[in-house]
C-alpha positions as CSV (number, residue, x, y, z in Angstrom):
1,M,104.2,71.6,21.6
2,K,106.0,74.9,20.9
3,R,105.4,76.3,24.5
4,L,106.6,72.9,25.9
5,I,109.9,73.0,23.9
6,L,110.5,76.7,24.9
7,F,109.9,75.9,28.6
8,C,112.5,73.0,28.2
9,M,115.0,75.3,26.8
10,G,114.7,78.0,29.5
11,T,115.0,75.3,32.2
12,F,117.9,73.9,30.7
13,A,119.6,77.3,30.4
14,L,118.6,78.4,34.1
15,A,120.3,75.0,35.0
16,A,123.4,75.7,33.1
17,S,123.7,79.1,34.6
18,V,123.6,77.7,38.2
19,A,126.1,75.0,37.6
20,Q,128.6,77.6,36.3
21,A,128.2,80.1,39.2
22,A,128.6,77.3,41.8
23,D,132.0,75.6,42.2
24,P,132.2,72.5,40.2
25,I,131.9,69.1,42.0
26,V,132.6,66.9,38.9
27,T,135.7,64.8,38.6
28,D,135.8,64.7,34.9
29,S,139.6,65.8,34.1
30,R,138.2,67.6,31.0
31,L,136.1,70.1,33.0
32,I,138.4,70.4,36.1
33,T,142.0,70.2,36.8
34,E,143.6,68.0,39.6
35,E,145.0,71.1,41.3
36,R,141.6,72.7,41.2
37,R,139.9,69.7,42.5
38,L,142.6,69.7,45.4
39,Q,141.8,73.2,46.1
40,I,138.1,72.5,46.4
41,L,138.5,69.5,48.6
42,E,141.1,71.4,50.9
43,A,138.7,74.3,51.2
44,K,136.0,72.1,52.3
45,L,138.0,70.4,54.8
46,A,139.1,73.5,56.4
47,S,135.5,74.6,56.8
48,L,134.4,71.4,58.4
49,Q,137.5,71.7,60.6
50,R,136.4,75.2,61.8
51,E,133.0,74.1,62.5
52,V,134.3,71.2,64.6
53,N,136.5,73.5,66.6
54,L,133.4,75.9,67.3
55,I,131.6,73.0,68.4
56,E,134.3,71.8,70.6
57,D,134.7,75.3,72.0
58,R,131.1,75.5,72.9
59,K,131.3,72.3,74.7
60,A,134.4,73.7,76.7
61,V,132.6,76.7,77.6
62,E,129.8,74.6,78.7
63,R,131.8,72.4,81.1
64,L,133.5,75.6,82.3
65,Q,130.3,77.0,83.5
66,Q,129.0,73.8,84.9
67,L,132.1,73.4,86.9
68,W,131.2,77.0,88.3
69,G,127.9,75.7,89.6
70,H,129.3,72.6,91.2
71,Y,132.1,74.5,93.0
72,V,129.7,77.2,94.4
73,S,127.3,74.8,95.6
74,E,129.9,73.2,97.5
75,G,131.5,76.3,98.9
76,M,134.9,75.8,97.2
77,A,135.7,79.4,96.6
78,A,139.2,79.0,95.6
79,E,138.2,76.5,93.0
80,A,135.5,78.6,91.6
81,A,137.9,81.7,91.6
82,A,140.8,79.6,89.6
83,L,138.2,79.2,86.6
84,F,138.4,82.9,85.8
85,S,140.9,84.7,83.3
86,A,144.4,85.8,84.7
87,S,143.5,89.3,83.5
88,P,143.4,91.9,86.0
89,V,140.0,92.9,84.5
90,A,138.3,89.6,85.0
91,S,135.2,90.4,86.9
92,I,132.4,88.8,88.9
93,E,129.1,90.9,89.8
94,Y,126.2,89.4,91.8
95,A,122.9,91.1,92.4
96,Q,123.5,94.6,93.5
97,Q,126.9,94.0,95.4
98,G,129.0,95.7,92.8
99,V,132.0,94.5,90.7
100,Y,135.3,92.8,91.9
101,L,138.1,92.8,89.7
102,G,140.9,90.2,89.3
103,R,141.1,86.6,90.5
104,A,142.3,87.5,94.1
105,R,139.6,90.0,94.4
106,I,137.0,87.7,93.0
107,E,138.2,84.7,95.5
108,A,138.1,87.1,98.4
109,F,134.4,88.1,97.4
110,L,133.3,84.6,97.1
111,K,134.9,83.7,100.8
112,A,133.4,86.9,102.2
113,G,130.0,86.2,100.7
114,G,129.7,83.1,102.4
115,A,131.1,80.6,99.8
116,R,132.5,78.4,102.4
117,L,129.6,76.1,103.7
118,Q,128.9,76.0,107.5
119,P,127.6,72.9,109.0
120,G,123.9,72.5,108.5
121,E,123.9,74.8,105.7
122,L,122.7,74.0,102.2
123,R,123.3,75.9,98.9
124,E,122.1,74.3,95.3
125,T,123.0,76.3,92.5
126,P,122.1,74.5,89.4
127,V,123.1,76.2,86.1
128,M,120.7,75.7,83.3
129,Q,119.3,77.0,79.9
130,A,122.6,77.7,78.1
131,V,122.8,79.7,75.2
132,I,126.3,80.2,74.0
133,H,127.9,82.0,71.3
134,V,131.6,81.6,70.2
135,A,133.3,84.0,68.2
136,A,134.5,83.0,64.7
137,D,138.1,83.1,65.8
138,G,137.3,80.7,68.6
139,L,139.0,83.1,71.2
140,T,136.2,84.8,72.9
141,A,132.4,83.6,73.8
142,K,129.4,85.0,75.5
143,G,126.7,82.9,77.3
144,R,123.4,83.4,79.0
145,W,122.3,81.0,81.6
146,R,119.7,80.8,84.3
147,S,120.1,79.6,87.9
148,L,117.7,78.6,90.8
149,V,119.1,78.5,94.1
150,M,117.9,76.8,97.0
151,G,119.7,77.8,100.3
152,G,119.5,78.1,104.0
153,M,120.5,76.7,107.2
154,H,119.1,73.6,109.1
155,G,116.0,74.5,111.2
156,Q,115.6,78.1,109.7
157,D,113.6,79.6,106.8
158,G,115.2,78.8,103.5
159,Q,115.4,81.1,100.6
160,W,114.9,80.9,96.7
161,Q,116.9,82.8,94.7
162,E,116.6,82.9,90.8
163,G,117.8,84.9,87.8
164,P,120.0,84.6,84.7
165,Y,123.8,84.7,84.0
166,E,125.1,86.9,81.2
167,N,128.7,85.9,81.0
168,E,131.9,86.4,78.8
169,Y,134.7,84.1,78.3
170,V,138.0,84.2,77.0
171,K,140.6,81.3,75.7
172,E,144.0,81.6,77.2
173,N,146.7,79.4,76.1
174,G,144.1,77.0,74.6
175,V,142.1,76.9,77.8
176,W,138.6,78.7,78.3
177,R,138.3,80.9,81.3
178,I,135.6,83.1,82.8
179,A,136.5,86.8,81.5
180,R,133.4,88.4,83.2
181,L,130.4,86.5,85.4
182,H,127.3,88.6,85.9
183,W,124.3,87.1,87.8
184,Y,121.3,89.0,87.8
185,M,119.2,88.1,90.9
186,T,115.7,88.7,89.8
187,V,114.1,86.7,92.7
188,N,114.8,86.4,96.5
189,S,112.2,85.0,98.7
190,S,111.2,82.8,101.5
191,Y,110.9,79.1,101.2
192,D,108.7,78.5,104.0
193,K,106.3,81.3,103.5
194,G,106.5,81.1,99.5
195,W,108.0,83.2,96.8
196,H,104.7,84.6,96.1
197,R,104.1,85.7,99.8
198,Q,107.4,86.9,101.3
199,S,110.0,88.7,99.3
200,Y,113.3,89.6,100.6
201,P,115.5,92.7,99.5
202,I,117.9,92.2,96.7
203,L,121.6,91.5,97.9
204,G,123.5,94.9,98.2
205,P,127.6,95.5,98.9
206,L,129.4,93.6,101.5
207,R,130.2,95.9,104.3
208,D,133.5,94.3,105.3
209,L,134.6,94.1,101.6
210,P,133.4,96.8,99.6
211,P,133.5,96.2,95.5
212,D,135.9,97.7,93.4
213,Q,133.3,99.2,91.0
214,P,129.5,100.0,91.8
215,P,127.0,97.9,90.2
216,S,127.0,98.2,86.4
217,V,123.3,98.1,86.2
218,V,120.8,99.3,88.9
219,Y,117.4,97.4,89.5
220,Q,115.3,95.7,92.0
221,S,114.4,92.2,92.5
222,F,110.8,90.5,92.5
223,P,108.1,91.8,93.0
224,S,109.6,94.7,90.9
225,F,110.2,93.3,87.2
226,F,113.7,93.5,85.7
227,L,114.6,91.8,82.4
228,P,118.3,91.6,82.0
229,P,119.6,92.3,78.6
230,F,120.3,89.9,76.1
231,H,123.9,89.6,74.7
232,Y,122.4,88.2,71.2
233,L,119.8,89.2,68.7
234,H,116.6,87.3,68.0
235,P,117.3,84.4,65.9
236,V,114.3,85.1,63.6
237,T,113.7,88.7,63.6
238,G,117.6,89.6,63.8
239,K,116.4,92.7,66.2
240,P,117.5,93.2,69.8
241,V,115.4,91.6,72.4
242,A,113.7,94.4,74.5
243,W,111.0,94.4,77.1
244,D,108.9,97.2,76.0
245,N,105.7,96.8,78.3
246,I,106.9,96.9,81.9
247,P,104.3,96.6,84.3
248,A,103.9,98.9,87.1
249,E,105.9,98.5,90.3
250,G,105.0,95.3,92.2
251,A,102.7,94.1,89.3
252,R,103.4,91.5,86.7
């Protein structure tokens, strides 16, 4: 009986210490003033509003990236370029084609790279697997995506192209824009013969429109293996995600 009493006393003491450490949630005026109660409610409302704002920002970034996929699929170069930031350092980088800076150069690259579809041409560029992180201030964000491209001309061999995006975004005058778009082409292969039988070289610089900067990362596509870096840490271990067992050239 004595042990039970001591256990109960210890439990009550622990509960009391926890209650003192936390913000009071009682409304008894003898324990909390009206002013303090109002402060607590205002703080909770502000916290909820921040959470709502970040959710809305994430949705806006996702809509922005999906619009990019639709415009590029339909060969709408000007509309796709208009999604980018007005900053002169806004950039686009595809495969090993180099970096183009500024909205005008981005549009020129999209047009020169065949953004405008020709009769009989097909290009489907769905954007999937979104992993978006919005900064706490709600002004910048980063996103990782994946695109599986099916393209080609009627009556000719088509192509499978695949790889992830690692992009950055910025909010300008309340509107989200693409600040940096980088698509890593990890697969470029034949549709008719099969991706596992016929691979094509990764896309290189355009002859008639040299880039403003060389590729930021030098790599090869399948059958070589390359894992584009992740902009975020592993959600469980909290460590950077890295491929530390790269197979030999041409192997998986």
